[in-house]
C-alpha positions in Angstrom: -14.6 -6.8 -10.8 -16.5 -3.2 -10.1 -19.5 -3.0 -12.7 -20.1 0.6 -11.2 -18.5 3.9 -10.4 -20.0 3.2 -6.7 -18.3 -0.3 -6.4 -15.1 1.1 -7.3 -15.5 3.9 -4.6 -16.6 1.3 -2.1 -13.7 -0.7 -2.8 -11.1 1.9 -2.6 -12.7 2.9 0.8 -12.1 -0.3 2.0 -8.2 0.0 1.3 -8.3 3.6 2.6 -9.4 5.7 5.3 -8.9 9.1 3.6 -11.6 7.5 0.8 -13.8 6.0 3.0 -14.4 9.4 5.2 -15.3 11.5 2.0 -18.3 9.2 2.0 -18.8 9.8 -2.0 -21.2 7.3 -2.8 -23.7 9.6 -1.3 -22.9 12.5 -3.1 -21.4 11.0 -6.4 -24.1 9.9 -8.9 -23.5 6.2 -9.9 -22.2 5.4 -13.3 -22.0 1.9 -15.0 -19.0 0.6 -16.3 -19.8 -2.9 -17.3 -23.3 -4.0 -18.5 -23.5 -7.8 -17.4 -26.6 -8.5 -19.3 -25.3 -7.6 -22.5 -21.9 -8.5 -21.9 -20.6 -5.2 -22.7 -18.0 -3.0 -21.2 -19.3 0.8 -21.7 -16.1 2.5 -19.6 -13.1 0.6 -20.6 -10.5 2.6 -18.4 -12.5 2.6 -15.4 -13.3 -0.8 -15.6 -10.0 -2.6 -16.2 -8.4 -0.4 -13.5 -11.1 -0.6 -10.8 -10.8 -4.6 -11.4 -7.0 -4.7 -10.6 -5.9 -5.5 -7.2 -2.2 -4.2 -7.6 -3.7 -0.8 -9.2 -6.3 -0.1 -6.4 -3.9 -1.0 -3.6 -1.6 1.7 -5.3 -4.3 4.2 -5.6 -5.3 3.8 -1.9 -1.8 4.1 -0.7 -0.7 7.1 -3.1 -4.0 8.9 -1.6 -2.9 8.1 2.0 0.4 9.3 1.4 -1.0 12.4 0.1 -3.4 13.3 3.1 -0.3 12.4 5.6 1.7 15.4 3.4 -1.3 17.7 4.5 -3.3 17.4 0.9 -7.0 18.1 1.9 -10.2 16.9 1.0 -11.1 19.0 -1.5 -8.4 17.9 -3.9 -9.1 14.1 -2.7 -12.6 14.7 -3.6 -12.0 15.9 -7.2 -9.5 13.4 -7.6 -11.9 10.7 -6.8 -14.4 12.2 -8.8 -12.7 12.3 -11.8 -10.5 9.0 -11.6 -14.2 7.3 -11.4 -16.2 9.0 -14.4 -14.7 10.6 -17.4 -11.1 11.8 -16.8 -10.1 8.2 -15.4 -6.9 8.5 -17.8 -5.7 12.0 -16.9 -6.3 11.4 -13.1 -4.7 8.0 -12.6 -1.7 9.4 -14.5 -1.5 12.3 -12.0 -1.8 10.2 -9.1 0.8 7.9 -10.4 3.2 10.7 -10.8 2.7 11.4 -7.3 3.2 7.8 -6.2 6.4 7.6 -8.4 7.9 11.0 -6.4 6.7 9.4 -3.0 8.0 6.2 -3.7 11.5 7.6 -4.0 11.3 10.2 -1.2 11.4 13.0 -3.4 9.9 16.0 -1.8 7.2 17.9 -3.5 4.3 20.0 -3.4 1.1 19.5 -5.5 -1.6 21.9 -7.2 0.7 25.3 -6.9 -1.7 28.3 -8.3 0.6 30.3 -10.8 -0.5 34.1 -12.2 -0.1 35.1 -15.5 3.1 36.8 -15.2 4.8 33.3 -13.9 2.9 31.1 -16.6 2.2 31.5 -20.4 -1.7 30.8 -19.8 -3.1 34.4 -19.9 -5.6 33.5 -17.4 -3.2 31.9 -14.9 -3.4 28.1 -13.8 -2.9 25.4 -11.5 0.2 23.4 -12.1 0.4 19.6 -10.8 3.6 20.1 -8.5 6.7 21.2 -7.8 10.0 19.6 -6.8 11.9 20.9 -3.9 15.4 19.6 -4.5 17.4 22.8 -3.4 15.7 24.9 -6.3 12.2 24.6 -7.2 11.3 22.9 -10.3 7.5 22.7 -11.4 6.0 20.1 -13.2 2.6 18.8 -15.0 1.7 15.5 -15.6 0.4 14.2 -18.9 -0.7 10.7 -20.4 1.5 9.7 -22.9 2.1 7.2 -25.7 -2.0 7.3 -26.3 -1.8 6.5 -30.1 -2.7 2.8 -29.7 -5.2 3.4 -27.1 -6.9 6.0 -29.5 -6.8 4.0 -32.3 -8.2 1.0 -30.2 -11.2 3.4 -29.2 -11.7 4.7 -32.8 -11.9 0.9 -34.0 -14.5 -0.2 -31.0 -16.5 3.2 -31.8 -16.5 2.2 -35.8 -17.3 -1.4 -34.9 -20.4 -0.3 -32.8 -21.7 2.1 -35.2 -21.4 -0.4 -38.2 -22.8 -3.2 -36.8 -21.8 -6.9 -35.7 -21.8 -8.0 -39.2 -18.5 -6.9 -40.3 -15.1 -6.4 -38.9 -13.3 -3.1 -38.6 -9.6 -3.4 -39.2 -7.0 -0.5 -38.6 -4.1 -1.3 -40.8 -0.9 0.6 -42.5 1.1 2.4 -40.2 0.3 3.5 -36.6 2.8 6.2 -36.7 0.2 8.7 -36.4 -0.2 12.3 -34.5 -2.4 12.6 -31.6 -3.9 15.6 -33.2 -4.9 13.5 -36.2 -6.5 10.8 -33.8 -8.3 13.1 -31.8 -10.0 14.9 -34.9 -10.9 11.6 -36.1 -12.7 10.9 -33.0 -14.4 14.1 -33.1 -17.7 15.2 -34.9 -17.4 16.0 -38.6 -14.5 14.0 -39.1 -15.6 11.0 -37.6 -18.9 11.3 -39.9 -17.0 11.7 -42.9 -14.8 8.6 -42.1 -17.7 6.4 -41.1 -19.6 7.5 -44.6 -16.5 6.8 -46.8 -16.1 3.2 -45.4 -19.8 2.7 -45.6 -19.2 3.6 -49.4 -15.8 1.7 -50.4 -15.3 -0.6 -47.4 -11.6 1.5 -47.2 -10.5 4.9 -45.7 -7.1 6.3 -45.5 -6.3 8.9 -42.9 -2.5 10.1 -42.8 -0.7 6.7 -42.6 -3.7 4.5 -41.0 -5.9 2.3 -43.5 -9.2 1.4 -42.2 -10.7 -1.5 -43.6 -14.0 -3.4 -43.5 -13.9 -7.0 -43.8 -16.5 -9.9 -43.9 -16.5 -11.7 -40.5 -14.5 -14.8 -40.2 -13.5 -17.2 -37.4 -10.1 -15.8 -36.9 -9.5 -12.3 -37.7 -6.4 -10.6 -38.2 -5.0 -6.8 -39.1 -1.6 -5.8 -39.8 0.7 -2.9 -39.3 3.9 -1.1 -39.2 5.8 0.9 -36.7 9.0 2.9 -37.1 9.9 4.7 -34.0 12.0 7.5 -36.0 8.6 8.3 -37.9 6.5 8.3 -34.9 8.8 10.9 -33.5 8.3 13.0 -36.5 4.7 12.6 -36.4 4.7 13.6 -32.6 7.3 16.3 -32.4 4.9 19.2 -31.8 3.0 16.9 -29.2 4.4 18.9 -26.2 3.2 22.2 -27.3 -0.3 21.0 -26.8 0.6 21.8 -23.3 2.5 25.1 -23.9 0.0 27.1 -21.9 1.6 25.5 -18.7 5.2 26.5 -19.4 6.7 28.8 -16.4 8.3 31.6 -17.9 11.0 32.3 -15.3 11.5 29.1 -13.6 12.7 25.2 -14.4 9.5 23.6 -15.8 9.0 19.9 -16.8 6.7 17.8 -18.0 6.0 14.3 -16.6 4.9 11.8 -19.4 3.4 8.8 -18.0 3.0 5.6 -19.7 0.7 2.2 -19.1 0.5 -0.9 -20.7 -3.5 -0.5 -21.0 -3.6 3.1 -21.9 -0.9 3.2 -24.5 -0.5 -0.1 -25.8 2.4 -2.7 -25.1 4.7 -1.2 -27.8 6.4 1.3 -25.6 6.4 -0.9 -22.3 7.9 -3.8 -24.4 10.9 -2.0 -25.9 11.1 -4.5 -28.9 14.2 -3.9 -30.7 14.7 -1.0 -28.9 12.0 0.8 -30.3 11.0 2.6 -27.5 14.6 3.8 -26.8 14.8 4.9 -30.3 11.3 6.9 -30.0 11.7 8.8 -26.8 15.1 9.9 -27.6 14.1 11.1 -31.1 10.8 12.5 -29.8 12.7 14.5 -27.0 15.4 16.0 -29.3 13.0 16.9 -31.9 10.9 18.8 -29.2 14.1 20.4 -27.6 15.6 21.3 -31.4 13.7 21.2 -34.2 11.8 24.5 -33.5 14.6 26.5 -32.7 13.9 28.4 -36.1 10.2 28.4 -36.0 9.1 31.9 -35.7 5.8 31.1 -37.9 3.8 29.2 -35.2 3.0 31.2 -31.7 1.8 30.4 -28.4 0.2 33.1 -26.6 2.1 35.8 -28.8 5.4 34.2 -28.3 7.3 32.2 -31.2 7.6 28.5 -31.1 11.2 29.3 -31.3 10.7 30.9 -27.7 8.5 28.5 -26.1 10.5 25.8 -27.1 13.2 27.0 -24.6 11.0 27.4 -21.7 10.6 23.7 -21.6 13.4 22.5 -19.3 12.8 18.8 -19.8 10.5 15.8 -20.1 10.4 13.0 -17.3 8.8 9.6 -18.6 7.8 7.2 -16.4 5.6 4.1 -16.2 2.1 4.0 -13.9 2.3 -0.1 -14.5 1.6 -1.6 -10.7 1.1 -5.2 -11.9 3.0 -7.7 -9.8 4.1 -11.3 -10.8 4.6 -13.1 -14.3 1.9 -11.2 -15.4 3.5 -8.0 -15.4 5.2 -6.6 -18.6 8.8 -5.4 -18.7 8.7 -2.1 -16.7 11.0 0.5 -18.6 13.5 2.7 -16.4 12.6 6.1 -15.9 14.0 8.5 -18.6 15.0 12.3 -17.9 15.3 14.3 -21.2 17.0 17.7 -20.6 16.7 20.4 -23.0 20.1 21.9 -23.6 18.8 25.0 -25.0 16.5 25.6 -21.9 16.1 29.3 -20.8 15.7 27.7 -17.1 17.5 24.5 -17.1 17.8 22.5 -13.9 20.9 22.5 -11.9 23.2 20.1 -12.2 22.8 19.4 -8.5 19.2 18.8 -8.9 19.8 16.5 -11.6 22.6 14.8 -9.5 19.8 14.4 -6.2 17.2 12.9 -9.1 19.7 10.4 -10.1 20.6 9.4 -6.5 17.0 8.8 -5.4 15.8 7.3 -8.3 18.3 4.7 -9.2 16.6 3.6 -12.5 16.7 7.1 -14.0 18.3 7.3 -17.1 19.6 10.8 -18.1 20.0 12.2 -21.6 21.2 15.8 -21.8 22.0 16.1 -25.5 24.8 18.5 -24.7 27.1 17.0 -27.3 24.1 16.7 -29.9 22.8 19.8 -30.7 24.2 20.2 -34.3 
């Protein structure tokens, strides 16, 4: 169990000569993950990951393999700096995506610099990687399924600010967009929410309902979930990352799920809910905006930008073993049937051959 940032770095250094050689405890400021005197977790994501042997073993293995590929100390230092501090989720997801490619012997390069003429970002940017399967397929990695995680963070923050004498419950429907939850965790929206709760003991935001309840020995809250409604709420999620989209080359977003970072619902696939949500979400992303000439990204209509996303790969980053592990969902590749720069059929065939549990949906006969 790691109580501090230096604890985690030291643990990883014992598992990886690559980490050990960086000697980061002498250059990075220490941070507290868990305050034992108050029995309080201060950085939940870092504390949970650093306290899991399977996840630490995986992180060390990924870094060792990346070093063997020729990845230099500059990337290793940045990755570990971000992982062990305030960007734990993003960095862990990025390393997990690299790890999945390594596990399936898929050749790739990482951190590819792109000019403004190649990418929508007017300042240019680094993409997380490029698959090298006959033709290049560029990709960027993002965390996925964060709604439950953000709701939990919001409830924890409300509970801390309102004090231990009451119980904060988040009820109603959790089919809420990332944008709504991010806004609630922001400054003015959060202040308004907490003021309304203190005045009325209830506050509604989108489909969520926050309630203040008296303390009891057993506390319960209820909620609903509809995969199709969730897909509707998240339809424009991929466009939050439009600046990374390639203008003239195949480009995919790699979405990474994890039960600790996005809740168990996407992993358990109860009643096929995950299958329904992911397919509906992908279809909306690719086809809902084909007539959208109002919303723009970098002077391009969303209609045009939607065709620059060649596909989306969804993977799980769960590393647990044995009976404590949730069911690990298959990897899913959703292909945009309207893509300007599609993946070639041979590239898709090679991905299927390398990733045996890969499920592919191309929507070719579902484009009405």
